[in-house]
C-alpha positions in Angstrom: 0.0 0.0 0.0 1.3 3.4 -1.0 2.3 5.5 1.9 1.5 9.2 2.4 4.5 11.0 3.8 6.1 14.3 4.5 9.8 15.2 3.9 11.4 18.0 6.0 15.2 19.2 5.6 16.9 21.0 8.3 14.6 19.3 10.8 17.1 19.1 13.6 16.5 22.6 14.7 14.8 25.9 14.2 12.0 26.3 11.8 12.6 23.0 10.2 12.0 21.3 13.7 8.8 23.4 14.1 7.6 22.5 10.7 7.9 18.8 11.6 6.0 19.5 14.9 3.1 21.3 13.0 3.1 18.6 10.1 2.8 15.8 13.0 -0.1 17.9 14.4 -1.9 19.1 11.3 -1.3 16.7 8.5 -2.6 13.2 7.9 0.6 11.5 6.9 1.7 8.0 7.5 5.3 9.1 7.9 7.6 12.1 8.3 11.1 11.9 7.0 13.2 14.1 8.8 16.8 15.0 7.2 19.6 16.9 8.7 23.2 16.2 9.3 22.8 15.8 13.2 21.4 12.3 13.8 21.2 12.6 17.5 19.0 15.7 17.2 16.8 13.8 15.0 16.3 10.7 17.2 15.4 13.2 19.9 12.8 14.6 17.9 11.5 11.0 17.1 11.4 10.3 20.7 9.3 13.3 21.2 6.8 12.8 18.3 6.8 9.0 17.9 7.4 6.3 15.5 5.9 8.1 12.2 9.4 10.0 12.1 11.9 8.4 9.8 15.3 9.7 10.5 17.6 10.1 7.7 21.1 11.6 8.7 22.2 13.3 5.3 24.4 16.1 4.4 22.6 17.8 1.4 25.7 19.6 0.3 27.1 16.1 -0.7 25.5 15.0 -4.0 25.7 11.3 -2.7 23.0 12.1 0.0 20.6 13.4 -2.6 21.2 10.3 -4.7 20.6 8.2 -1.5 17.1 9.9 -1.0 16.2 9.4 -4.7 17.1 5.8 -4.4 14.8 5.4 -1.1 12.0 7.2 -2.9 12.4 4.7 -6.0 12.2 1.9 -3.6 9.4 2.9 -1.3 7.6 4.8 -4.0 5.5 7.0 -1.5 3.1 9.7 -2.1 4.9 12.9 -0.7 2.2 15.2 0.4 4.5 17.8 1.8 8.2 19.0 1.2 9.8 21.5 3.5 13.0 22.7 2.4 14.2 24.4 5.7 17.9 23.6 5.5 20.4 26.5 5.2 22.8 28.8 7.1 24.4 32.3 6.8 27.4 34.2 7.8 27.4 37.9 8.8 30.6 39.9 8.2 32.4 42.0 5.4 32.7 40.0 2.2 36.3 39.3 2.6 36.2 38.3 6.3 34.4 35.1 5.6 36.2 31.8 4.2 35.5 31.1 0.7 34.7 27.6 1.8 31.7 29.0 3.9 30.4 30.9 1.0 30.5 27.8 -1.3 28.8 25.6 1.3 26.3 28.4 1.8 25.5 28.4 -1.9 25.4 24.7 -2.1 23.0 24.2 0.8 20.6 27.3 0.4 20.4 27.2 -3.3 21.7 24.1 -5.0 20.5 21.6 -2.6 17.1 23.3 -2.4 16.6 22.8 -6.1 18.1 19.1 -6.0 15.5 18.2 -3.3 12.7 20.0 -5.1 13.7 18.1 -8.3 14.2 14.6 -6.8 10.8 14.8 -4.6 8.5 16.4 -7.2 7.9 13.1 -9.3 6.5 11.7 -6.1 3.9 14.4 -5.5 0.3 14.4 -6.6 -2.3 17.0 -7.0 -2.9 18.7 -3.6 0.9 18.5 -2.7 2.6 21.4 -1.0 6.2 22.7 -1.0 7.5 25.0 1.3 10.9 26.8 0.5 12.6 28.6 3.1 13.7 32.1 2.0 14.2 35.3 4.2 13.4 38.9 4.4 17.0 39.4 2.7 15.6 38.0 -0.5 13.8 41.3 -1.5 16.9 43.6 -1.4 20.7 43.6 -1.9 21.9 43.3 1.7 25.5 44.5 2.5 27.4 42.5 5.2 25.1 39.6 4.3 25.7 39.7 0.6 26.1 36.1 -0.2 23.3 34.8 2.2 20.9 37.4 0.9 21.7 36.5 -2.8 21.0 32.7 -2.1 17.7 33.7 -0.7 16.8 35.9 -3.4 17.4 32.8 -5.7 15.0 30.8 -3.6 12.3 33.4 -3.8 12.5 33.7 -7.5 12.7 30.0 -8.0 9.9 29.3 -5.8 7.5 31.5 -7.1 8.1 30.7 -10.8 7.8 27.2 -10.1 4.5 27.6 -8.3 3.3 29.4 -11.4 4.7 26.7 -13.5 3.1 23.6 -11.8 0.0 24.6 -9.7 -2.4 24.7 -12.5 -0.9 21.8 -14.5 -0.3 19.5 -11.6 -2.3 21.0 -8.6 1.0 21.3 -6.4 1.5 24.5 -4.4 5.1 26.1 -4.0 5.3 28.7 -1.4 8.4 30.9 -0.4 8.5 31.6 3.5 10.4 34.9 3.8 10.7 35.8 7.5 12.6 38.6 9.3 15.0 38.0 12.2 14.0 34.6 13.8 15.8 33.7 17.1 17.1 30.2 16.3 20.4 28.3 16.3 21.0 30.2 12.9 22.8 33.0 15.0 25.2 30.6 16.4 26.8 30.0 13.2 25.9 33.4 11.4 27.3 35.9 14.1 31.3 35.9 14.6 31.5 39.6 15.5 29.5 42.8 15.8 29.3 43.6 12.1 25.4 43.1 12.4 24.4 44.9 15.6 20.9 46.3 14.9 18.0 43.9 15.0 14.6 45.7 15.0 12.4 42.8 16.1 12.6 38.9 16.6 9.9 36.5 15.9 10.0 32.9 17.2 10.2 30.1 14.7 6.7 28.6 15.9 5.2 32.0 14.8 6.7 31.8 11.3 5.8 28.3 10.7 2.1 28.9 12.0 2.0 31.7 9.6 3.3 29.7 6.6 0.7 27.0 7.3 -1.9 29.6 7.2 -0.8 31.2 4.1 -0.3 27.9 2.3 -4.0 27.0 3.1 -5.1 30.5 1.6 -3.3 29.5 -1.7 -0.4 32.0 -1.6 3.1 31.6 -3.0 4.8 34.0 -0.4 4.5 34.1 3.4 5.8 37.0 5.5 5.2 36.9 9.1 4.6 40.0 10.7 3.2 43.4 9.9 6.5 45.2 10.4 8.2 42.6 8.0 5.3 42.9 5.4 5.9 46.7 5.7 9.8 46.3 5.0 9.1 44.2 2.0 6.7 46.7 0.6 9.3 49.4 1.2 11.7 47.6 -1.0 9.4 47.4 -3.7 8.7 51.2 -3.7 12.1 52.7 -2.8 15.2 52.7 -5.0 17.6 49.8 -3.6 20.4 52.3 -3.4 18.2 54.2 -0.7 17.3 50.7 1.1 20.6 49.9 1.3 21.8 53.2 2.7 19.2 52.9 5.4 20.3 49.4 6.3 24.0 50.5 6.3 23.0 53.5 8.7 21.2 51.1 10.9 24.3 49.0 11.5 26.5 52.1 11.8 28.3 51.5 8.5 
């Protein structure tokens, strides 16, 4: 019998973990395949939520991991009702202050792996399927001192909205970019190495962002932005010249 499943990347912490919790509570799926590098944290989440979780300790920057997932899908032939691509990381700092390997890994995980996951999973999705792609407020404007991270998220936003338009009518599958502002998660443990970025206007919880995304998906939107203040910033980036937007950002950061 064909199993109905959900797949979540970046499931060991932050918004990925909260997406797993929401799916466990709100979606009728037989299994939730949780993907991250940190197996112990995935096992802890399985202990919390039960045997429906299938732990897959994979490094999505490794092409072999994507191939392994593809082979598992081919063997099991499930129906994937929900895909959440939440894996990603950032680094704050002047461009040359961050190691090139970090930038390459960031681009691999935030953009390339997200496309690879979508491409690999999409053949197993049917009408009614949902894809959540984790973007960022930084997707809407060039962001000095977070230049590469912002560029990867701009890629995610453009790709996700275009793909939604491409497959929604033809296949009945919805794709939505989730673009939060500042969210207090483990992301900052890796992103912050000094005080280059020092101004944070408002923090949201990962649970708030995930709940908003769930609501927006049900409304058929291709973009989810949590919080009035963040939506106002998105509007401003559309109305104001990006040179001015970047100047405001730099002044906020005392640059």
